[in-house]
N, C-alpha and C positions, 0 to 999 in steps of 0.2 A: 504494500500500499504506500503510495508516494507521499501522502500527507493525510492528516485527520482533519476533516472539515469542521470548522467551529460553527456551531449552530446557535444563533442568537434568537431567543424568544423575545420579540419586541413588545413589551407591555405598554411602553409609551405613556399615554394618558388614559389607558383603559382601566386604571384603578379608580377613576372617577373621583379622585380626592379622598377615597375611603381606604384606610390602612388595612382593614379586615379583608377587603377585596384584593388589595395589593398582595397580601400574604397568601391568599388562596391561589392567586395567579402564580406566585413563586412556587408553591406546592406542586401545582399541576405541571408547570414547566419542568421541574425536577423529575417528576414521575414520567414525563414523556421522553426524557433523556437529553434535553437541551443542555448546552454547555454554559450558556449565559442567559440571564435575564437583563433586559435593558429598559431603562426608564428615560424620561425627558426632564431635563432640569432647566428651568427658565424663570425669569421674573417678568411678568406680563408688562410692567411698566418700562422695561428695557427692550422688550421684544416687539411690541406692536403699538401703534398709535390708537387712541381711543375711538377714532373714526374709521379705522380699517375695516373693510368688509370681510366676512368669512368667505372661504373658498366654496365653490359650487358644491363640492362633495360634502363639505361640512354642513351646508344648508340642507342637502338632501338627506344626510345620515343623522342629523341632530335636530330633533323636534323642539326648537326654541327660537324665539326672536331676539335673544340677547346678542350683543355684539361680539366680535372675535375677542376683543380685549376682555369683556366680562367672562366669556367662556374660559379663556386661558387663565384669568385671575382665580377662578374657582378651582382650576386643575393644578395650581402651583403646589409643589412639595416643599415644605419648610426644611431648614437644615436639620431640625430634630427628626422629622419624618425620614429624611435621607439616612441618618444614623440608625434609626430603627430598621429600615429596610436592609441596609448593609449588614447589620447584625443578624437579621433573620436569614439573609442569604448565606452568610458564614455558617450559621447553625444548620442549614439545610444542605451545605456543601455544593452550592452552585455559584458561579462567578457573577458578580454585580457589575453592570455598566450603566452609564447614563450619558445621553447627549446633552451637552450644554449649548444653549441657544444665545447666550450673551456672555460677555467677559466676566461679569460678577459670577455667573453660574459656573463658568469654567474654573474660576479660582476656588469656589466652594468645593467642587469635585476634586481638585488637586489637594486641597486641605484635608479632604476625607480619604486621601490615599489612592485615588484612581490614577493609573499609569497609562492605560490605553484610552485614547480619546477618539470618539466618533464624530466626524464633521457632518452635520445634516446637509442635505442637498441645497437647501436655501441659503446656506452660508458660504458656498463655494466662491462667491464673488465678493465676500466681505473681507476686504484687505486687513483692517485692524484686528479682526477676529482671527484671521489666518496667522498673522504675525504673532499674536498672543499665544494661540494654542501650540504653535511650534516651539515656543520657549518653555512650556510646562509639561508637554507630553513626552513619553518615552517612545511610543509608537502611535500611529494614526491610521484610522479607517476613514477614507474619504468617499462619501456618497456623491454620485454624479447625476442625479435626476435633473432634468431640464438643461443640462450642460452640453456644450459642444467640445470638441477636441482642443480648440484653442483656449477655452475657459479652464479646462482641466490642466493644460500645460501651464497656464498662468498660476493657478493654484499650487501646482507642484513646484514651480520655481520659487514662489514665496515661502512655502514650507521648508524646502531644502536650503534656501538662503538664510533661513532663521533657525537652522539647527537640526532639522529632522532629515536623516539620511534616507536615500531611496529605498533601501532594503527594509526600512521600518515603516513604509507606507503600503497599505492595501487599498486598492481602488475598487469600490463597489459600483457595478452597473445598476442602474435603477430607472424605472419609468414613474415619474411623480404624478400619478393619477390613482384615485382610490375608488373602486378597483381599477387596475391598469388593464386596458383592452389587450387581448392576446396578440392582435395584429400590430401592436405598437411596442411589444416587448423588445424585439430586435436583439435577441440573445447573442447573435454572432458578433456584435460589437464588443463583447467581452474580449475576444481574441484580438481585435483591433487595439483596444486599450492596453492589453498585455504586451503586444509587440511594440507599440508606440512608446510606452513609458517604462518598459522592462520592470514591471512590478508584479506582485501577487495580485490576483483578482478575486472578486466575490460578487454576490448578487443580493440586492435588497428587493424582496419580492412583494409587490402590491397586487398581484393578480389573485383571482379567486382560485381556490383549490391549492394543490401542492405540486402538480406535475412540472411546473416551470422551474421551481426550485431544484427538483430532482434532475431535470435536464441541464441546468446550470452547473451542477456538480460534475456531470458527465463531460461538460465543456471546460472543466478545470477550475471552477470556483473553490476557493479555500475557506470562504466565509459565506454563510447563508443567514440572512436576517429576514424574519417573517413576523408580521403583526399577529398578536395572540390575544384572545379574549376567553373568558369563561362562557359567554353567551352572546351571540351576534345580535340578539334583540335588545341588549342593554342600551340605555340611553347614553349617547356620547358620540364624538365625531369619527371615531376610528373602528368601532365595534363591527360594523357591517362589512368592512373590508379586511377583517381579521380571520384567522382560523381558530377553531375551538380545540380543547384538549385532545379529542379523539383524532382530529386531523393532524395536530402537532406530533402526536405519537406516531402516527403512520408515516409522516414526513421524515421524522428522525430515523425510523427503521429503514425506510427506502434509501435515504442518504447513506446510511452505514453499509447497506448492501451494494450500492453503486460504488462506494469506496473500494470494497473488496473486489468487485468486478473489474474495476479499472486496471488492477494488476500492474504488469510491466510492459515495456515497449518491445521486448523480445518476442519472437514467435517460435516456440518449441512445443513439442507435445507435453502436456501437463502430467503430473503424477497419476491423476485419476484416468487420464486417456490411455496410458500405456497398456493397462490391462485389457483394453478393448481393441487395441491395434490389430492383433492377429485374428480377432473375431470378425471384424467388419471389412478388413482389406482382403484382397484376393491373391490367389496363386495360379500358376499354370498347371492344369491337370489334363489327364487323358479324356478326350471326348468320347472315346470308345476303346475297346481292347486294342493294345498295340503290342506287336511282337518284337523280340530282340532283333536289332539291326534295321527295323523299319524306319523310314525317314519321317521326322516330324514335319507336319504341314498344317495348313489351316483347317483341314477337315478332321484330323485325328487329335488336335489339341483345342482346348478352350480355357476359359478363365472363370474360376469359381472361388468362393470362400471355402476354407479358412485362408488366412494370409501368412502361414508359417512355412511355405514352400518358396519356389523360385518366383520372384516378383514379375508381374505382367510387363513391367518396364523393360524386361529382357526378352520380350517376345520375338523381336527381330533377330536376336542372337540365337534363339533356340530353333527357329524355323530353318530346316535344311540339315540339322544334325541328325545323327542316328540314335535310336534307343539302345541304352546299355543293357536292358533287360526287358522282360515282359512287363506291361503295365495293364491293370484292369481299369475299366471305366471309372472315372472320378478320382483315380489315384493321383497323388502328387508326383509330378515329373521330377526325376533326379538325373544328374549328369555324371 
């Protein structure tokens, strides 16, 4: 297995500001086999103006007339809530991550001991943010929803010039729509990103279901991030575009199977194949009774299983030779 894919169960704001719900989500992510749970850390006053509109998907998925500011204000996690969540993750033996959406939140996460920092897609063109995160992170996961190659290049240049080495950056392909249409996923762009920037790649999946995440692993993703909820019918902006515990468990199992199936780049018979080799391959055998000294020809020879005699690849060499003894029909030919 070339690498173990890191699976991030993106709780985001699906805790709805409720610590009991947050802990239940952590429990279910752990049961499903996720490596990380990830939250979102922000101060609404630093993230959005009071007059900013909600995104269309937020309006569709969230039955409320409140503004984006008021929605986010209600979903903020306090420093004390962060500490409680981190302690709970430690107790449950699952890694904690959170995406910081403003510089104050980045500093809070650094103070709480976070070393890996995820840059949300919306911050890829935020120069002050990029410069700051590069100075406090040990490694970075860069999400690229809505970005083109030039914007990714600019962000990479800023991160590297401010102290993050290329080998410590993983770029996630992403389509920033909730849910993302299948015909806009463009998974093949993962390979373009990998070859263009010579980095590890991953996929932040906003599609319905789990099949696109599984395909991304087959294409070389080293990180899979997927929004996760206990119930898609819960009130909140992201629940409907998330997967439930049953789906998360199925996705983790499928990803681990794909990891095993990827194997190595060599092409040789595997250990389990060897025992079948002589059963399913064929040998040159007598097509009818052949007498000592009779010349082998296309009428008295044929090819049949098993494959523990002379290979049919030697057919042209055998035709025209003489039989060294009598052969019964279906008997393996010997020289």
